[in-house]
N, C-alpha and C positions, 0 to 999 in steps of 0.2 A: 401431503408430504410429510415424512417422517426424516428429518434431516439431519446428519452429521455436522458440524461445524466448528473446523479446527481452527485453532487462533481466536476464538470465539471470546475470548479476554480482552482481545486488543480492541485499538480503535475502531477501524472499519469492522471487524468481524464482530462488535459489541453493538454496534449498529445496525450490523445484519440479523445476527440475532432476534434484534427487539423486533424488527420487522418482520419476520418469520412467524414470531410470536402472533403480533398484531393480526397477521392474517392467518392465525388458527392452524400454525403448521405444529407439528410436533416435535419439539428442537433436543438434539443431546450434544453436548461441548464435550471435548478431550481437554483437559488444561492439566498443566503442572502446580498451577495455585492454587491451594484451599481455599485461602479467603477470597479471593476472585469467584472461584466456584461460588462457592455461598450465596454471594451476591446473584448469583444467576439462578440458582433455584427458588428465590424467594419471586421470578417472573415465570418460574414453573417450568424454566428450563431441567432436563436431565443433565447431572454432570458425572462424567467420570475422570478420575484422577489418575494422572499417566503420562506415559511420554509417548512422540510418535515412535522412537528409534525401539519399543520393546511390543514384542508381538500379542504376548498376550493382553498387554492395555491395548492395542489396536482392534484384537479379537472383541475385547469386551465395549469397546467404542462402537463397532460397526454391527454388531448383532440391530437384525431386523430393519437396517435405515434403507432407505430407498434412494437417498441424494446425500451427497457429499458436496461440501465446502472448503476447500483446502486454502485456507490463507496464514497458516501458522508459519514464520519466516523469521530466520535472523536478519533483523534488519539495520540496525546500529552497529558500531564495533562493541565487541567487549573485550575484555581482560583478556580474554584468548587469541586474540588477533583473528588472522583469517581463516582458522580452522575450525571456528563457530561457525562461519558462514557454508563449509563445505558438508558441515554436520547436520546443521539444521533444514537447509533449502535443499540439500542433494539427499544425503543419506536418506533424511526423515521423509522426503519424498517418494523415495525408491521402498522404501519401508511401508508406507501406506497404499499407495499403488499394487504391490504386489499381495497384502491382506484384503485387496478389494479383488483380486481374480475370483472369478467363480461366483461371485456375487451379483444378485440381481438388482443389480443398481439399474436408476431409469437415466442419473447422471452424474456426471462425476465434473463440478467447474474448479480448473486449476486457476488459482489469483495468481498471475505472474506481474509484471511489471513492463512501463515502457522503456525502462533501465535497458532491458535485453537489446536494445538497439543502438546504444552507445552514442555516439555522437553523430550526429543526423547531418545527410551531406545535403540532403533538399528538404526542403519545409513546402508543405507539411509532408509529414511520414504516414504508414498506413500499415496494415497487416501485411504489405508485400514487399515492405522497406528491410533489406537485410541487415541481419541482428550482425552487429559487430560490437561486442561488450567490453568496456575499457576501465573494468574496476569488479574488485571482488563479489560486491554486490551483483552485478548485471549477469557476472558471468557466472554466478552458483546458480540465478533464477533460471538462464538460458538452459544451461545443464539439466536442471529439474521441468521446465517444459519439454527438452528433448525425451526425457524420460515419459511426460504423458501425452507425448504426440505416439510414442511407442507402444505406450496403454494400449492406446485407441485402435492401431492397426491389431493389435491381439485380442478386441473385443470388446473392451471397455468405454463406455458412453461419455468421452472426454470432451470438454470445453474450455478452452483456455480464455482467462478475461486480463486485458492489460492495460489497468487503472493508469492514468496521467497521476500528478501531483494532489493529493486528495489534502482536503482541507474539513475544519466544522469543529464545531461542540466537540468536547474528549482528545483533540487532538492536542499531545503536550510536546509533540517533535517539534512543532512549528511556534510554539509560545514564545520561543527565543528570539524571533522575528520581531512577534508583536508587541514584547516586553522591550527590544533595544529599542524599535519605533517611538514606543510611547516615556521611554526613558530619555531618549534624545542619545542614544549611544550608539545607533546604526550607522556603522562603514558600508559604505556602496562601494563594491570590488567590481574593478571595469567602468564600462561605459555604463552602465545601465539600460544598454536599450537587447539586452539580451530578451529572447522570445519566452515566456512562460505559459505553461495552459493548466491551471487549475480545476479541478473538478469537487463539487459538493459531495462530502461524503452519504449525501441520502440520494444522490443521483447515481453516484457510483453503485451504492447498495441496490436500486431498483436495474440499474442493468446487470448485476450479479444474479438479482432473479430471474430477470429474463432470458440470461443465459442458462439459468437451469430449470428452467420450464417449458422453452419455444422448442417446437419438434424440430427446426432447422437448424439451431446452432451445434448440435453433436457433430462433434470432428472439426468445429472452426475456432477461430482465432478472432479476439475482436477488441479494438481499442477503445477505451471507454473515459473520455476525456470532457470538459464542462463548455458551456455556448460562448465563452468568450476569453481567447487568450489578450495576453497582455504582457507589455513590456515591464520591467522587472521598476524601471523607475516611475512609470505611471502605478504599479502594483503598493509601491510603497507609501507613493504618496497617496493613492486609497485610505491606504490602513490607516495613516497618521491623520488624513481627514476626519475618519470614524473615531480614532479614540482622542480626538481633539486635540492634535500635539503637531509642529511644524513638519513640513516636509523633511526628510533626511537629504542632507546636501553635500556632506563628507565624503570624500573617495579617497580610495585606495588601489594603486596600480594593482594587476593581477599577480602578477609574480613575486614580489614578496610574500602577499598572501598566503601564494601556492607554496613558498619555503617553508613558512612561521608554520602554517598545516603540517607539512611532510615531518619538521624538528619535532614538531609535539606529539604528531601519532609515535615516531621510532622512539623519543622518550619513554610515552607512558606502554609503548607494549614492552621496554624493557622493565617498567616497573611492573608490568601486570596488570594495568589497570585499564580502564576505558578511558579513552584522550576525551577530554573536553571540547576540542576543536580536532577535526578531520578533512581530508583533502575531497572527499564527495562532499561534502556542505557547501564546499565553493564552488563547484560543477553547476549546483542551483542559482548563482552569479553569473556563469559564465557560459554554459552549453543552452543554446536553442534548443526548444521544446515547445513543436507545436505538431499536432496531428489530426487527422482524417480520422470522424467518427461515421461517413457515409455508410461502411458497410453496416455498424450495429443500429445505424437509422432506418437501412432498408430491410434490413433481414428480420431484427426484433422489434422494432419501433422504438429505439432508444432513444428517445430525447429529453437531454438533461432541461431541467426545469428551473433550477435555481441560478439567478443573478450575480455575479460577482461580487456586486455592491450587496444586495441580501445576504450571500452566502456570509462575506465576511462582517456584516453587522451581527447577525446571527452569532457567528464564531466569536467575537469580539465581546458580545453580551456573556455568555456562557463562560469566559474566560474571567468577566467582572463577578459575576455571581458566584464562583469560585473564590473568589478572590487573589485569581492568580494575575491581575492587571495590577499591581500596586503604582 
């Protein structure tokens, strides 16, 4: 396989690139970061410095490839506000899909998110659950999915993957949860009975590779989640145990936390800076996330192999090795 990976310098994308190289695939990455690109070159990865929004850069990135794994996305707020989500998640995907038209691709794996479903009325959710995204990230990822589905109808071999909450070594977004528990500063928002459905990053990568290689996958959508859903309170207690810290006990009601996060977002939008706290973070505490992976298991043979305890232990070990858990 000769694969292009967008978002290959990110958390999940970096693990995917490593897995592809280990399987002796030829890999090319499109990235705006020259520094991170140089790190990939040492793995034998081809690097194209460029932008999804530039047709010339896309032409160079796509030349000769057989497969595309599209992971590049705006995930966290930026100083630009909501416009950054629409530009990177929707316009960037549209430009990439347009550049792929007419190319002899074997597969185009569009990496979306379970966030496109919004608040779940019934548990577990699956690929047939009605999508009703309720934040800018979910809305833009859903719009990108719609673009990908339209491209499939026009002949592009699209597969849509929807990972749940992905964690593991290299995950700096969730680091704050681990450090807060370690430093005994974690505040539980709400009752702590919210369902979460973590999936270890190596399991997600295995799912993405199956999406990109299985003949039944083209034209389909798959939820990729881990083997063990868990209540928020149980998750934080397990992290505390592995970090040799006391389990978090302090709680705050949802509404003042939500008001505070909204105020912080508004202030930092005026300052044109990225907020340190935002409402979508609080959804982690308050929105049930529970998914069926039966379709991926039955059609792709996707069976996530990493237990929650093992995955968290590996993650904590990586944080410690990199001096991130003081």
